DODREN-436249 format. One record per residue (C-alpha): x, y, z; residue number from 1. Coordinates in nm, 2 decimals. Layout:
N
<atom <X; Y; Z>; NUM>
...
This chain:
291
<atom <-2.84; 1.41; 5.14>; 1>
<atom <-3.04; 1.61; 5.40>; 2>
<atom <-3.42; 1.57; 5.34>; 3>
<atom <-3.62; 1.88; 5.25>; 4>
<atom <-3.81; 2.08; 5.51>; 5>
<atom <-4.18; 2.08; 5.49>; 6>
<atom <-4.17; 2.46; 5.40>; 7>
<atom <-3.93; 2.37; 5.11>; 8>
<atom <-4.15; 2.09; 4.98>; 9>
<atom <-4.46; 2.31; 4.99>; 10>
<atom <-4.27; 2.59; 4.80>; 11>
<atom <-4.17; 2.35; 4.53>; 12>
<atom <-4.53; 2.23; 4.50>; 13>
<atom <-4.64; 2.59; 4.47>; 14>
<atom <-4.38; 2.67; 4.20>; 15>
<atom <-4.47; 2.38; 4.00>; 16>
<atom <-4.85; 2.45; 4.03>; 17>
<atom <-4.79; 2.82; 3.93>; 18>
<atom <-4.58; 2.73; 3.62>; 19>
<atom <-4.78; 2.44; 3.49>; 20>
<atom <-4.98; 2.49; 3.17>; 21>
<atom <-5.36; 2.48; 3.20>; 22>
<atom <-5.53; 2.19; 3.04>; 23>
<atom <-5.86; 2.18; 2.86>; 24>
<atom <-6.07; 2.13; 3.18>; 25>
<atom <-5.89; 2.38; 3.42>; 26>
<atom <-5.88; 2.75; 3.41>; 27>
<atom <-5.56; 2.97; 3.48>; 28>
<atom <-5.75; 3.13; 3.77>; 29>
<atom <-5.79; 2.79; 3.95>; 30>
<atom <-5.42; 2.72; 3.89>; 31>
<atom <-5.33; 3.05; 4.04>; 32>
<atom <-5.57; 3.01; 4.33>; 33>
<atom <-5.42; 2.67; 4.42>; 34>
<atom <-5.07; 2.80; 4.38>; 35>
<atom <-5.16; 3.09; 4.61>; 36>
<atom <-5.29; 2.86; 4.88>; 37>
<atom <-4.97; 2.66; 4.86>; 38>
<atom <-4.74; 2.96; 4.88>; 39>
<atom <-4.94; 3.07; 5.18>; 40>
<atom <-4.89; 2.73; 5.35>; 41>
<atom <-4.51; 2.73; 5.26>; 42>
<atom <-4.49; 3.09; 5.41>; 43>
<atom <-4.64; 2.98; 5.73>; 44>
<atom <-4.40; 2.67; 5.74>; 45>
<atom <-4.10; 2.90; 5.70>; 46>
<atom <-4.23; 3.12; 5.99>; 47>
<atom <-4.23; 2.80; 6.21>; 48>
<atom <-3.87; 2.75; 6.11>; 49>
<atom <-3.79; 3.12; 6.18>; 50>
<atom <-3.69; 3.18; 5.82>; 51>
<atom <-3.86; 3.52; 5.78>; 52>
<atom <-3.70; 3.63; 5.44>; 53>
<atom <-3.82; 3.29; 5.29>; 54>
<atom <-4.16; 3.35; 5.45>; 55>
<atom <-4.19; 3.70; 5.31>; 56>
<atom <-4.08; 3.58; 4.96>; 57>
<atom <-4.34; 3.30; 4.98>; 58>
<atom <-4.62; 3.55; 5.08>; 59>
<atom <-4.51; 3.79; 4.80>; 60>
<atom <-4.55; 3.51; 4.55>; 61>
<atom <-4.89; 3.42; 4.71>; 62>
<atom <-4.98; 3.79; 4.65>; 63>
<atom <-4.88; 3.77; 4.28>; 64>
<atom <-5.10; 3.46; 4.24>; 65>
<atom <-5.40; 3.64; 4.40>; 66>
<atom <-5.34; 3.93; 4.16>; 67>
<atom <-5.36; 3.69; 3.87>; 68>
<atom <-5.70; 3.57; 4.00>; 69>
<atom <-5.81; 3.93; 4.05>; 70>
<atom <-5.86; 3.86; 4.42>; 71>
<atom <-5.74; 4.20; 4.52>; 72>
<atom <-5.85; 4.19; 4.89>; 73>
<atom <-5.66; 3.87; 4.94>; 74>
<atom <-5.36; 4.01; 4.74>; 75>
<atom <-5.35; 4.31; 4.98>; 76>
<atom <-5.35; 4.07; 5.28>; 77>
<atom <-5.08; 3.86; 5.13>; 78>
<atom <-4.86; 4.17; 5.08>; 79>
<atom <-4.92; 4.27; 5.42>; 80>
<atom <-4.83; 3.93; 5.55>; 81>
<atom <-4.52; 3.95; 5.35>; 82>
<atom <-4.42; 4.28; 5.51>; 83>
<atom <-4.47; 4.15; 5.86>; 84>
<atom <-4.23; 3.87; 5.79>; 85>
<atom <-3.97; 4.11; 5.62>; 86>
<atom <-4.00; 4.33; 5.93>; 87>
<atom <-3.79; 4.07; 6.11>; 88>
<atom <-3.46; 4.20; 5.96>; 89>
<atom <-3.53; 4.32; 5.60>; 90>
<atom <-3.68; 4.67; 5.64>; 91>
<atom <-3.64; 4.77; 5.27>; 92>
<atom <-3.83; 4.46; 5.16>; 93>
<atom <-4.10; 4.54; 5.43>; 94>
<atom <-4.14; 4.88; 5.28>; 95>
<atom <-4.18; 4.76; 4.93>; 96>
<atom <-4.44; 4.49; 5.04>; 97>
<atom <-4.64; 4.77; 5.24>; 98>
<atom <-4.63; 4.99; 4.94>; 99>
<atom <-4.79; 4.70; 4.73>; 100>
<atom <-5.06; 4.67; 5.01>; 101>
<atom <-5.13; 5.04; 5.00>; 102>
<atom <-5.17; 5.03; 4.61>; 103>
<atom <-5.45; 4.77; 4.65>; 104>
<atom <-5.61; 4.95; 4.94>; 105>
<atom <-5.62; 5.29; 4.78>; 106>
<atom <-5.77; 5.15; 4.46>; 107>
<atom <-6.06; 5.01; 4.67>; 108>
<atom <-6.10; 5.34; 4.85>; 109>
<atom <-5.99; 5.19; 5.18>; 110>
<atom <-5.79; 5.50; 5.29>; 111>
<atom <-5.82; 5.44; 5.66>; 112>
<atom <-5.63; 5.10; 5.63>; 113>
<atom <-5.40; 5.25; 5.37>; 114>
<atom <-5.31; 5.52; 5.64>; 115>
<atom <-5.24; 5.25; 5.89>; 116>
<atom <-4.99; 5.08; 5.65>; 117>
<atom <-4.83; 5.41; 5.55>; 118>
<atom <-4.79; 5.49; 5.93>; 119>
<atom <-4.60; 5.15; 5.96>; 120>
<atom <-4.38; 5.26; 5.67>; 121>
<atom <-4.30; 5.58; 5.85>; 122>
<atom <-4.20; 5.39; 6.17>; 123>
<atom <-3.98; 5.15; 5.96>; 124>
<atom <-3.80; 5.44; 5.79>; 125>
<atom <-3.73; 5.61; 6.12>; 126>
<atom <-3.65; 5.32; 6.36>; 127>
<atom <-3.49; 5.08; 6.12>; 128>
<atom <-3.35; 5.28; 5.84>; 129>
<atom <-3.29; 5.62; 6.00>; 130>
<atom <-3.43; 5.80; 5.71>; 131>
<atom <-3.60; 6.10; 5.87>; 132>
<atom <-3.69; 6.27; 5.54>; 133>
<atom <-3.89; 5.97; 5.40>; 134>
<atom <-4.03; 5.90; 5.74>; 135>
<atom <-4.17; 6.25; 5.76>; 136>
<atom <-4.32; 6.22; 5.41>; 137>
<atom <-4.49; 5.90; 5.51>; 138>
<atom <-4.64; 6.05; 5.83>; 139>
<atom <-4.78; 6.34; 5.63>; 140>
<atom <-4.93; 6.11; 5.37>; 141>
<atom <-5.09; 5.90; 5.65>; 142>
<atom <-5.22; 6.21; 5.82>; 143>
<atom <-5.38; 6.33; 5.50>; 144>
<atom <-5.56; 6.00; 5.45>; 145>
<atom <-5.67; 5.98; 5.82>; 146>
<atom <-5.80; 6.34; 5.80>; 147>
<atom <-6.02; 6.25; 5.49>; 148>
<atom <-6.16; 5.95; 5.67>; 149>
<atom <-6.26; 6.19; 5.96>; 150>
<atom <-6.01; 6.02; 6.19>; 151>
<atom <-5.89; 6.36; 6.33>; 152>
<atom <-5.71; 6.25; 6.64>; 153>
<atom <-5.50; 5.99; 6.45>; 154>
<atom <-5.43; 6.25; 6.17>; 155>
<atom <-5.31; 6.49; 6.43>; 156>
<atom <-5.07; 6.24; 6.58>; 157>
<atom <-4.92; 6.18; 6.25>; 158>
<atom <-4.89; 6.56; 6.17>; 159>
<atom <-4.73; 6.62; 6.51>; 160>
<atom <-4.48; 6.34; 6.44>; 161>
<atom <-4.42; 6.49; 6.10>; 162>
<atom <-4.35; 6.84; 6.27>; 163>
<atom <-4.10; 6.69; 6.51>; 164>
<atom <-3.92; 6.54; 6.21>; 165>
<atom <-3.92; 6.86; 6.01>; 166>
<atom <-3.76; 7.03; 6.30>; 167>
<atom <-3.49; 6.76; 6.34>; 168>
<atom <-3.42; 6.82; 5.96>; 169>
<atom <-3.39; 7.19; 6.05>; 170>
<atom <-3.70; 7.26; 5.83>; 171>
<atom <-3.83; 7.50; 6.10>; 172>
<atom <-4.08; 7.69; 5.89>; 173>
<atom <-4.25; 7.36; 5.79>; 174>
<atom <-4.24; 7.24; 6.14>; 175>
<atom <-4.41; 7.56; 6.27>; 176>
<atom <-4.68; 7.53; 6.01>; 177>
<atom <-4.76; 7.17; 6.12>; 178>
<atom <-4.75; 7.25; 6.50>; 179>
<atom <-4.99; 7.53; 6.45>; 180>
<atom <-5.22; 7.31; 6.24>; 181>
<atom <-5.23; 7.04; 6.51>; 182>
<atom <-5.29; 7.30; 6.77>; 183>
<atom <-5.58; 7.46; 6.60>; 184>
<atom <-5.74; 7.13; 6.56>; 185>
<atom <-5.68; 7.04; 6.92>; 186>
<atom <-5.83; 7.36; 7.05>; 187>
<atom <-6.17; 7.25; 6.93>; 188>
<atom <-6.20; 6.96; 7.17>; 189>
<atom <-6.20; 6.96; 7.55>; 190>
<atom <-6.02; 6.62; 7.53>; 191>
<atom <-5.73; 6.75; 7.33>; 192>
<atom <-5.72; 7.12; 7.44>; 193>
<atom <-5.47; 7.04; 7.72>; 194>
<atom <-5.20; 6.94; 7.47>; 195>
<atom <-5.20; 7.27; 7.28>; 196>
<atom <-4.96; 7.44; 7.50>; 197>
<atom <-4.69; 7.17; 7.41>; 198>
<atom <-4.74; 7.23; 7.04>; 199>
<atom <-4.71; 7.61; 7.08>; 200>
<atom <-4.39; 7.57; 7.30>; 201>
<atom <-4.24; 7.37; 7.01>; 202>
<atom <-4.35; 7.62; 6.76>; 203>
<atom <-4.18; 7.90; 6.95>; 204>
<atom <-3.87; 7.70; 6.99>; 205>
<atom <-3.86; 7.65; 6.61>; 206>
<atom <-3.88; 8.02; 6.56>; 207>
<atom <-3.59; 8.08; 6.80>; 208>
<atom <-3.39; 7.81; 6.62>; 209>
<atom <-3.46; 8.00; 6.29>; 210>
<atom <-3.31; 8.30; 6.47>; 211>
<atom <-3.63; 8.49; 6.42>; 212>
<atom <-3.70; 8.64; 6.76>; 213>
<atom <-3.97; 8.88; 6.62>; 214>
<atom <-4.17; 8.59; 6.49>; 215>
<atom <-4.13; 8.40; 6.82>; 216>
<atom <-4.26; 8.71; 7.01>; 217>
<atom <-4.56; 8.76; 6.77>; 218>
<atom <-4.65; 8.39; 6.78>; 219>
<atom <-4.64; 8.40; 7.17>; 220>
<atom <-4.89; 8.70; 7.17>; 221>
<atom <-5.11; 8.54; 6.90>; 222>
<atom <-5.13; 8.20; 7.09>; 223>
<atom <-5.24; 8.40; 7.41>; 224>
<atom <-5.53; 8.55; 7.22>; 225>
<atom <-5.64; 8.21; 7.08>; 226>
<atom <-5.64; 8.06; 7.42>; 227>
<atom <-5.66; 8.30; 7.71>; 228>
<atom <-5.55; 8.03; 7.96>; 229>
<atom <-5.21; 7.98; 7.77>; 230>
<atom <-5.02; 8.28; 7.91>; 231>
<atom <-5.06; 8.13; 8.27>; 232>
<atom <-4.91; 7.79; 8.17>; 233>
<atom <-4.56; 7.69; 8.25>; 234>
<atom <-4.49; 7.63; 7.88>; 235>
<atom <-4.60; 7.99; 7.80>; 236>
<atom <-4.38; 8.13; 8.07>; 237>
<atom <-4.09; 7.92; 7.96>; 238>
<atom <-4.13; 8.03; 7.60>; 239>
<atom <-4.15; 8.40; 7.71>; 240>
<atom <-3.84; 8.37; 7.93>; 241>
<atom <-3.65; 8.22; 7.63>; 242>
<atom <-3.76; 8.49; 7.39>; 243>
<atom <-3.66; 8.77; 7.64>; 244>
<atom <-3.32; 8.60; 7.67>; 245>
<atom <-3.28; 8.57; 7.29>; 246>
<atom <-3.39; 8.93; 7.22>; 247>
<atom <-3.13; 9.05; 7.49>; 248>
<atom <-2.86; 8.81; 7.37>; 249>
<atom <-2.84; 8.70; 7.73>; 250>
<atom <-2.69; 8.35; 7.73>; 251>
<atom <-2.69; 8.32; 8.11>; 252>
<atom <-3.07; 8.40; 8.14>; 253>
<atom <-3.13; 8.15; 7.86>; 254>
<atom <-2.94; 7.87; 8.04>; 255>
<atom <-3.11; 7.97; 8.38>; 256>
<atom <-3.46; 7.94; 8.22>; 257>
<atom <-3.38; 7.59; 8.07>; 258>
<atom <-3.24; 7.47; 8.40>; 259>
<atom <-3.54; 7.59; 8.59>; 260>
<atom <-3.79; 7.44; 8.36>; 261>
<atom <-3.61; 7.10; 8.35>; 262>
<atom <-3.62; 7.08; 8.73>; 263>
<atom <-4.00; 7.06; 8.72>; 264>
<atom <-4.07; 6.92; 8.37>; 265>
<atom <-3.79; 6.68; 8.24>; 266>
<atom <-3.68; 6.80; 7.89>; 267>
<atom <-3.74; 6.52; 7.63>; 268>
<atom <-3.46; 6.44; 7.37>; 269>
<atom <-3.63; 6.67; 7.10>; 270>
<atom <-3.65; 6.96; 7.32>; 271>
<atom <-3.29; 6.92; 7.45>; 272>
<atom <-3.16; 6.89; 7.09>; 273>
<atom <-3.33; 7.21; 6.97>; 274>
<atom <-3.24; 7.40; 7.29>; 275>
<atom <-2.87; 7.32; 7.22>; 276>
<atom <-2.91; 7.46; 6.87>; 277>
<atom <-3.06; 7.78; 7.00>; 278>
<atom <-2.79; 7.80; 7.26>; 279>
<atom <-2.53; 7.77; 6.99>; 280>
<atom <-2.70; 8.04; 6.78>; 281>
<atom <-2.69; 8.27; 7.08>; 282>
<atom <-2.32; 8.20; 7.14>; 283>
<atom <-2.24; 8.28; 6.78>; 284>
<atom <-2.44; 8.60; 6.78>; 285>
<atom <-2.25; 8.70; 7.11>; 286>
<atom <-1.91; 8.65; 6.96>; 287>
<atom <-1.72; 8.96; 6.86>; 288>
<atom <-1.69; 9.01; 6.48>; 289>
<atom <-1.32; 9.07; 6.39>; 290>
<atom <-1.38; 9.11; 6.01>; 291>
């Protein structure tokens, strides 16, 4: 019979300690404190053995012991440690553990840390689970919490990520609202002002993807009044050329503008995807109707 690993031995000791009845001279809080420490040791031993699911489970049991002792800071940390272990191949369990961490942090008014964990959840949804909808919701929640903690730059980054996801989900109006919100915030600081042209370009592309050329034109004009340097930027000229082409239904001019822009500023995946959608819309609008 193979001998038990140190991790397994510690886990059994922890289980035994957590389930034993308390005697006359010891309190249940002492029992759970000791069990929590043993679960933590077991989790670390499992990590040495690269058994991350077992490590996560042990940290989760540790967290429950900390909760029994009303040690909520330690419980939040234990859940976070569980999440870090679960991230190695168990994204759904990582999200559950991070959600438990966030519950403790928000109860303590630690919204900045809660936002950090919510952002982690967003990244797991997108990168591991390919769930854009939930990723978007988590970025927006994190952004709100950062904003209320006066972490404006971090909040903006989350809202920008949410806007990109809204657009990928073809929720263009929601995307436009977020891009404009981020741009308005960025206009106020010389450090972030340079990035406004990018947000406005994305917003115009969303209007074109909606098939709303009138809104695209109005937005372009309004952005030019909000920042008088905008009309001279490559982004503004590109936006304007695309709106002209869309208004004229001129597919060739549209493709020419895209090609030209791409020669100087390489199009990223997001822009490539939305430009393809706009192109298809132009192609459909240009097809004769035989009804």
